[in-house]
C-alpha positions in Angstrom: -9.5 -2.1 103.3 -12.5 -2.3 105.6 -13.3 0.3 108.2 -13.6 -1.5 111.5 -15.7 -0.1 114.3 -13.6 0.4 117.3 -14.8 -0.4 120.9 -14.6 3.2 121.7 -16.9 4.3 118.8 -19.4 1.5 119.8 -19.2 2.6 123.5 -19.9 6.3 122.5 -22.7 5.4 120.1 -24.3 3.1 122.7 -24.4 5.8 125.5 -25.1 8.8 123.3 -28.1 7.2 121.7 -29.4 5.2 124.8 -32.7 7.0 124.9 -33.0 7.6 121.2 -34.7 4.5 119.7 -34.9 6.0 116.2 -31.2 6.7 115.8 -29.7 4.9 112.9 -27.6 1.8 113.6 -25.7 -0.5 111.2 -25.4 -4.3 111.5 -21.7 -3.8 112.4 -22.5 -1.3 115.2 -25.3 -3.6 116.4 -22.9 -6.5 116.8 -20.3 -4.3 118.5 -22.9 -3.1 121.0 -22.8 -6.7 122.4 -19.3 -6.0 123.7 -20.4 -2.8 125.4 -23.4 -4.5 127.0 -21.3 -7.5 128.2 -19.4 -5.5 131.0 -22.7 -3.9 132.0 -24.3 -7.4 132.4 -21.4 -8.5 134.5 -21.7 -5.5 136.7 -25.5 -6.3 137.1 -24.6 -9.9 138.1 -21.9 -8.7 140.6 -24.4 -6.2 142.2 -27.1 -8.9 142.4 -24.6 -11.3 144.1 -23.6 -8.6 146.6 -27.2 -7.7 147.3 -28.2 -11.2 147.8 -25.3 -11.8 150.2 -26.0 -8.6 152.2 -29.7 -9.3 152.5 -29.0 -12.9 153.5 -31.6 -14.1 151.1 -30.4 -17.7 151.1 -30.5 -19.2 154.6 -28.7 -22.3 155.7 -31.1 -25.1 156.5 -30.6 -27.3 159.6 -31.1 -30.9 158.5 -32.0 -32.0 162.0 -35.3 -30.3 162.0 -38.8 -32.0 161.5 -39.6 -33.0 157.9 -42.6 -30.6 157.7 -40.5 -27.6 158.8 -37.7 -28.6 156.5 -40.0 -28.8 153.5 -41.6 -25.4 154.3 -38.0 -23.9 154.4 -37.0 -25.5 151.2 -40.2 -24.3 149.5 -39.6 -20.7 150.8 -36.0 -20.8 149.7 -37.0 -22.0 146.4 -39.5 -19.2 146.0 -36.9 -16.5 147.0 -34.4 -18.1 144.5 -37.0 -18.1 141.7 -37.9 -14.5 142.2 -34.2 -13.4 142.7 -33.3 -15.4 139.4 -36.2 -14.0 137.5 -35.3 -10.4 138.4 -31.6 -11.0 137.7 -32.3 -12.4 134.2 -34.7 -9.6 133.4 -32.2 -7.0 134.4 -29.5 -8.7 132.3 -31.7 -8.3 129.3 -32.1 -4.5 129.8 -28.7 -3.3 128.7 -29.3 -4.8 125.2 -32.8 -3.3 125.0 -31.7 0.1 123.4 -29.6 -1.6 120.6 -32.4 -4.1 119.9 -35.0 -1.4 119.6 -32.7 0.7 117.4 -32.0 -2.3 115.1 -35.8 -3.0 114.8 -36.4 0.5 113.6 -33.3 0.3 111.3 -34.8 -2.8 109.7 -38.1 -0.9 109.5 -39.9 -3.2 111.8 -41.8 -2.5 115.0 -40.3 -3.8 118.3 -43.7 -4.5 119.7 -43.4 -8.3 119.6 -39.9 -8.3 121.1 -41.1 -6.0 124.0 -44.2 -8.1 124.6 -42.3 -11.3 124.8 -39.7 -9.6 127.2 -42.6 -8.4 129.4 -44.5 -11.6 129.0 -41.6 -13.8 130.0 -41.1 -11.7 133.1 -44.8 -12.0 134.1 -44.9 -15.7 133.1 -41.8 -16.4 135.2 -43.0 -14.5 138.2 -46.5 -16.2 138.0 -44.9 -19.6 137.7 -42.7 -19.0 140.8 -45.7 -17.6 142.7 -48.0 -20.6 141.8 -45.4 -23.1 142.7 -45.0 -21.4 146.1 -48.7 -21.4 146.7 -48.9 -25.1 145.8 -46.0 -25.6 148.3 -43.8 -27.0 145.5 -40.2 -26.3 144.9 -39.7 -24.6 141.6 -36.7 -25.3 139.3 -34.4 -22.6 137.9 -34.5 -24.4 134.6 -38.1 -23.5 133.9 -37.5 -19.8 134.8 -34.7 -19.8 132.2 -36.9 -21.4 129.6 -39.4 -18.4 129.8 -36.6 -16.0 129.0 -35.1 -18.1 126.2 -38.2 -17.3 124.1 -37.0 -13.8 123.6 -34.2 -15.2 121.3 -36.8 -16.1 118.7 -37.9 -12.5 118.4 -34.5 -10.8 118.5 -32.7 -9.0 115.8 -29.7 -11.3 115.7 -31.8 -14.2 114.5 -33.4 -12.1 111.7 -30.0 -10.6 110.7 -28.4 -14.0 110.4 -31.3 -15.3 108.3 -31.1 -12.2 106.0 -27.3 -12.6 105.7 -27.7 -16.3 104.8 -30.2 -15.4 102.1 -28.0 -12.7 100.7 -25.0 -15.2 100.6 -27.2 -17.8 98.9 -28.2 -15.3 96.1 -24.6 -14.4 95.6 -23.6 -18.0 94.8 
């Protein structure tokens, strides 16, 4: 009979080794940490929604205003939304960071490329939003999401699935 890792064990392991990137971690524990980081990410989303509402970041636009003023307000609103979305997505990535780093060290790899892509996607996204604002163009949230999707190509999940597939292929 298999020994399943309980949610409580994963929770305890996640928080006790939060600042210990060299702590050992198994593939099962790594996948259980996703269930621990999910509620944390939901809390981050809720906090960002509340902060956005309290600071009144998103104004309502009167459609009876001159076209030039309307365009300026739409560009400004697009800029604020781009910054807001970039920071939200970045903070949603942070809860999984300790588990990712631990898994890199467990696989005897350096997390440098993963961290560089994470920081690079933040910088690229902020730079894109700023350039679009300076050019007085409205940015799209889709392009901001694309920058952060590159991190999936460097995560442990992709490598672990590939290793597992190769292991299963060798068995058969």
